[in-house]
N, C-alpha and C positions, 0 to 999 in steps of 0.2 A: 475476408478479402477475396476478390474475384481475380481470376487470371485472364490476361489479355495478350494478344499477339499484335504488335505494331509493325505494319508493313509500310516501308518508306521507299519512294522513288525520288531521287534528287532532280531538281530542275537542271536543264542543260547548263545554265550559267554556273551553278554550284559545282559542276563536274570539271570545270576548266582549271581549278586550283586544287587538284587532288593531293599534292604534297603537304598542304596545310589541313587536310581532312581531319587528322587526329586532333588538332587544336580546336577546330570548329565543332567536332563531336563532343569534346570535353566541355566546351562552352554551352552546348545544347543540354548536356546532362546536368550541369550546374543550374541552368535555368529551370529545368524540370524539377530538380530537388528543391529549389527555392519556392516555386509556385505550386508544387504538388508534393509536400513533404511526406505524405503517406504512401507514395509510390515506392515499390521495392522491385528493382530490376533483377531478373533471374538469369538471363542470357542475352548476348548481343552477337549477331552474325552479320558479316558482309556476304552478299549473294551475287552469283553470276546468273542473272535471269531477268525477268520483267521488273523485279524490285531490286533496290540496291542494299537495303538493310532489313533485318528482322530482329525485333526485340521482343522478348517474353518478359512480362512484368505483372505484378499484382497491384491492384488499386481498389479502394474501398467501394467505388460505384462507377456507373457509366459516365456521369458528368466529369469525373476526374480523368477517365480514359479519353474523353473527348478533348479535354484540356491538353493532355499529352500530345494528341494528334495536332491540335492547333499550334502548339509551341513548335512542333516540327515544321509545319507549314510556314510559320513566321521566321524560321531559320533556314530557308532555302530548299525545302522539300517541294516537289512538283505535286506529289500525292502522298498522303499519309492516312492510313486506315488503322484504327484499333478494332480488332475483332475479338468479341467475347468467346470464351472457351467453356466447354463442359467436360469435366473429367469423364474418361471412357466408361468407368463403372456406372456413373450416373446416366450416361447416354444409353447404356444397355438396359438399365432400369426403366428409363422413359420409353424405350422401344418395346419393352415388355408390357407396357400399359396400353399399347395401341390395339 
């Protein structure tokens, strides 16, 4: 499994109903679980900055990660980016090959 970081910014319309954000977030998570059953979420954070949420998750491949981003866009995200990660130890190994 590969590790990804999902960075999400809500659309302005989605921010107008923050008291129901928990319900909408659970509905999003259920949809991801249904359509991407191999995805395993590791952490979920709300952010105060250019993005509203950050999720760290594992997925079998880039296509599945793209689907997670698309589900977010379909559920009120203005932007949704799944970034691939490289473990730090592997990063250092790659740097040593340069």
